[in-house]
C-alpha positions as CSV (number, residue, x, y, z in Angstrom):
1,M,0.0,0.0,0.0
2,S,1.3,3.4,-0.9
3,K,1.3,6.5,1.2
4,K,1.6,10.2,0.5
5,A,2.8,12.9,2.9
6,I,0.5,16.1,3.2
7,Q,2.1,19.5,3.8
8,T,0.5,22.9,4.0
9,D,1.7,26.3,5.0
10,S,-1.8,26.9,6.4
11,A,-1.0,24.7,9.4
12,P,2.1,24.6,11.6
13,A,5.1,22.8,10.3
14,A,6.1,19.5,12.0
15,I,8.3,20.0,15.1
16,G,10.1,16.8,14.5
17,P,10.7,13.8,12.1
18,Y,7.1,13.3,11.0
19,S,4.4,14.6,8.5
20,Q,1.6,16.9,9.2
21,A,-0.5,14.1,7.7
22,V,-0.3,11.0,5.5
23,V,-2.8,9.6,2.9
24,S,-3.0,5.9,2.7
25,G,-5.7,3.3,1.8
26,G,-8.3,6.0,1.1
27,F,-7.8,7.7,4.5
28,L,-6.0,10.8,5.8
29,F,-4.2,10.3,9.1
30,T,-3.2,13.6,10.8
31,S,-0.5,14.0,13.2
32,G,-1.6,15.5,16.6
33,Q,-2.2,19.3,16.2
34,L,-1.1,21.7,18.9
35,P,-2.6,25.2,19.1
36,I,0.4,26.6,17.2
37,D,-0.3,29.7,15.1
38,P,1.1,28.8,11.6
39,A,2.0,32.5,11.0
40,T,4.2,32.6,14.1
41,G,5.1,29.1,14.7
42,K,4.3,29.7,18.5
43,I,1.4,28.9,20.9
44,P,-0.3,32.2,21.7
45,E,-1.5,33.2,25.1
46,G,-5.2,32.8,25.5
47,T,-8.0,30.5,26.9
48,I,-8.4,26.9,26.3
49,E,-11.3,27.8,24.0
50,E,-9.1,30.1,21.9
51,K,-6.5,27.4,21.7
52,A,-9.0,24.7,20.7
53,H,-10.1,27.0,17.8
54,I,-6.5,27.2,16.6
55,V,-6.3,23.3,16.8
56,F,-9.4,22.7,14.8
57,R,-8.5,25.4,12.2
58,N,-5.2,23.6,11.8
59,L,-6.9,20.2,11.2
60,A,-9.2,21.8,8.8
61,A,-6.3,23.3,6.8
62,I,-4.6,19.9,6.6
63,A,-7.8,18.3,5.5
64,K,-8.4,20.8,2.8
65,E,-4.8,20.4,1.5
66,A,-5.8,16.7,1.1
67,G,-8.9,17.4,-0.6
68,T,-11.3,16.8,2.2
69,N,-12.8,18.6,5.1
70,L,-13.8,18.1,8.6
71,D,-17.3,16.7,7.6
72,N,-15.4,13.6,6.5
73,A,-13.6,12.9,9.8
74,V,-14.3,9.5,11.1
75,K,-12.2,9.5,14.3
76,T,-10.6,12.1,16.5
77,T,-8.4,11.8,19.6
78,V,-8.2,14.7,22.0
79,Y,-5.4,15.0,24.4
80,L,-5.8,17.4,27.3
81,A,-3.3,18.5,29.9
82,D,-6.2,19.1,32.2
83,I,-9.4,17.0,31.9
84,G,-11.2,19.8,33.7
85,N,-11.1,21.6,30.2
86,F,-13.2,18.8,28.6
87,Q,-16.6,20.8,28.6
88,A,-15.0,24.0,27.3
89,V,-13.2,22.1,24.4
90,N,-16.3,20.1,23.8
91,K,-18.3,23.3,23.2
92,V,-15.7,24.4,20.5
93,Y,-15.4,20.8,19.1
94,A,-19.3,21.0,18.4
95,Q,-18.7,24.1,16.3
96,Y,-16.3,22.2,13.8
97,F,-17.9,18.8,13.6
98,K,-21.4,18.0,12.5
99,E,-23.6,14.8,12.8
100,P,-23.0,12.2,12.3
101,Y,-20.1,13.0,14.5
102,P,-16.8,11.2,14.3
103,A,-15.9,8.6,16.8
104,R,-13.8,10.2,19.5
105,S,-11.5,9.5,22.4
106,A,-10.4,12.0,25.0
107,F,-7.7,11.7,27.5
108,Q,-5.8,13.7,30.1
109,V,-2.1,13.3,29.7
110,A,0.8,14.2,31.9
111,A,2.3,16.7,29.4
112,L,2.2,17.8,25.8
113,P,5.0,19.0,23.5
114,L,5.8,22.7,23.9
115,G,3.8,22.9,27.2
116,A,0.5,22.8,25.2
117,E,-2.8,22.4,26.9
118,I,-4.5,20.4,24.0
119,E,-3.6,18.3,21.0
120,V,-6.0,16.7,18.6
121,E,-5.4,14.1,15.9
122,A,-7.9,12.8,13.3
123,I,-8.6,10.3,10.7
124,F,-10.6,11.2,7.6
125,Q,-12.2,9.2,4.9
126,L,-11.3,10.5,1.5
């Protein structure tokens, strides 16, 4: 099975030896997206809601580059530094994903890269 890396300047560049996303077998698999502003390459100050919006815009930009959109997400995984932010993130999440909603897992983790409070990865059907 072949695979193709996806890269867009509309989402933050990878901070390590990985691709923003990979297309394989009719699916798009994104790497975890942090709330990094693609214009500055930094995580801006702000609320968890503001940071969640950045994450979902980054996912949407990667999906668009691959020829799809958030409506075709089939699975997401949300990583939170504080599970107490779950409801706030959930409200933002509902602004980006429509029914039928993708399957989802959400976890509190000990730490995220760059001290981020949220990271989200997704799988899309192409």
